[in-house]
Structure formats: structure tokens, C-alpha cells
N, C-alpha and C positions, 0 to 999 in steps of 0.2 A: 504494499500500499504506500502510495506517495503522498507526502504531506505538502499541501500548497504553501508557498512562502507567504509570510505575513505581509500584507500591503503596508507600505510606509507612506507617510504624508509629509509635505513640507509644513513648516509653521503657518505660512500663508494659507495653504489649503485647509489646515485644521481651523484656523480662525474664521474662514468663510463657512465651513460646515457648522462650526459651533454657533455662529449667529443665527443659523436656521434650525438648529437642533432643538427638540422639545425636552431633551434630557441633558444634564451636564456631562462633559467628557474631559478627562485629563489628557494631556499631551506629554509624552515622554520620548523626546528625541526621535520622532518619526512615527511612533505608535500612538494610536488613539484608544484610550481605555474608558469604557462607560463607568460613571460613578453610580454605585448602588444606593438605594434609599436607606435611610436610617431607621432605627427602632424608636419607639416612643421615649425610652429612657435616654437614648442618644440625643434626641431633639430637646427633651426637657433640660438636660444638662447644658447643652450648647445655649439654649435660651436663657437659662439661669445665669450663665457667665456673661452673656450679652448684657442682661439687665444690671448685674453687679458692675461691669466696666462702664456702661453708659452713664450710670448714676455717679460713679466715682470720678469720671473724667469730664463731667459736665462743666463747660466753661474753660477747659484746658485745651492746649493745641494738639489734640489727637482726634482721630476718627476711628470708630469700631465697625467692623464689617463681619457679617455672618454668612457662611456657606455659598451664597451665590456670587460672591465677588471673586473674579479671576485674578490670579497672581502670576506674573511672568518671572522665571528664574533664568536669566539669559546665559549664565555660565554653564548651565546643565541642559539648555534647550528644552525647558519644561514649562508647561502651563498647568496650574492646578487651582483647586478651590479649597483653601483651608476651612475648617469648621468655623474658626473665628480668627480674625487678625485685627491688630491695632496698628494704625499708621500715624506718623507724625504729620502735622500740617506744615507747609502746604503739601497736599496730596501730590504724589508723583505718579504719572501714568506713562506707560510704554509709548514711545514716540509714534505718532500717527494713530493712536488708539484713544478712545475715551471710556473704555470699559475694562482696562487691564492695569492693575496696580503693580508698582515695582519697589515700594519703600516700606515694608512692614517693619515694625519695631518688635512686636510680640505676636506669636502665633500659638493657637491652642488646637489640639486635635482630640476628639472624643474617640477612644479606641474601640474598635470592633474586632471580632475574631478574624475577619478576613483581611483587615488592614493593619493590625497592630505591629507586625514585624516590619512592614514597609515604612510605617510612620516613625518607628524607632531608628531605622538604619538609613536606607537610601534617601528617603524623603527628608529626614533630619540633616543629612549631609548636604543635600541640595539647598535647603533653607540656610545652612551656615555659610553658603557661598554668597549670600546677599549682605552687602556691607552694613545696611541699616539694622539688620536683625540682631536682637539682643536677648530675647527670652522665648522659651518654648515650654508649653504645658502639654503633657500627655495625660488625659483623664480617662480612667477606667470607668466603663458604664455598668459593670457587673458586680463591683464591690467598691467601697470607698478607698480609692487609691489614686494619687496624683504624682506623676514624675515631673519635676521642675528643673529645667536647665537654664542657667543664667550665664551670659558671657562675661568673663573676667578680664580677658585680654585677647590678643591675637592667638588663635588656636587653643584657647583655654576657656573651658566651660565648667561651672560648678554645678554639681548634681545634688538635688535634695529630693526626698520623697516623703509623702504624707499618706497615712492610711487610717486615720481616725476622723470622724466627723467633728471632733472637738479641735482638730488642727486648723491653723490659719497659715496662709503662705503670703509672703510679700513679693509682689512683682516689682522689683527695684527699678526696672527701666521706665516705668510709668508711675511709680510710687502709689500702687493700689494694693490694699490687703484683701485677700480672698478667703472667706470663711468656707470650709468644706461643708459645714452644716447648711449654709445657704446654697452652695453649689449643688448639693445632693438632696435638697428639700423635696419631699414628695416622691422620691425614688424608692421603690420596694425591691430589695435585693433577694434573690433566691437563696434559701437556706441550704447549707451544705449537708 
């Protein structure tokens, strides 16, 4: 049996297709990957973080985006849609585009079984190639657990993890404290 080669696309082809698509697709150096839908817990957690950050950053020079905002990572030839990202103002867009951000300060991903390995490895490596990127949250949707990475210097990242709803984490890049009790409010975890 012969396996057909995977079709590759240029970034320009992807962007044209994406503007007409009814679903979001990630672009990874020629390959188009459909983005799957999230669970209710995934959406509740992302929504809770959005509210926490929007309220904390009101009147400050930042913008908060959720899920449908495309991010371009030029050094890796990737277009993706982080679950949540914070950008500094003024907002910087990809040249010639009015729908693609290039200057995130902080990014959060709510982990799912199908994406957690990619989010922790290749995706995080791609994010680190963005000069403005300072902070990364990986939020588990199945149990209270947050992995927090904050940039300390060139090629130096500090890792902290939180696994209790009584924990609070400080996002130093934007000076916002996040309570895990608020982040996970209303989430029912499966008992082991």
C-alpha cells in the first residue's frame, strides 16, 4: 500500500484558506492542522482566566485575547491560536495583515490529552523564539495543576508549578496575581 504524500501549503495559501474556513486551523511550516473543539472545562478555565486578566489589566497598556486570535511565529513559520494571550500596546500585527498578532507578552494554554505534549515541547519552543514573549501558563483541565514558566534572561526560564486551589501565582510580566480557586471555580474534577 502506498501512502500519499502530505500536501504542503505556503503561508500565503494557508492565510487565504483560513479567511474562508469555518473552523480554525494551525499552520506548521507547510502543514495545515485543524484545531479541535474544547471541552466545557477547557472553555470554563480559559474564560475564567480571561475575566481575571481583563479585570486586573483594566486601564493598563495591555490587551487580552482568547482562542480566535491568530499569532504568527515567523522564526518557526507557524500560525497558531493560543487559548489566551496578552499583548503589550501598541498592538503589533504582521505586516500586511489586520488579523494576525506578533507581540505576545504572556500566553496560556489549557491542556488536553491530545495537545499537552505539543504544548509543553515544540509549541513552547516556538513561543520562546518570539522576542516579546515573557510568560507561559500550562493549565491542566483534569485536576488543579498549573505549570508556570517565566523568562529570567536570554535562554533562561524559571519553572514553578501549582497544584492546590489554595495556591496563587504571580504573572510578573504583567504584575497580575492569579488565584487557582478563581481559575478553577465551578470545575468538577473526576475522582480517582
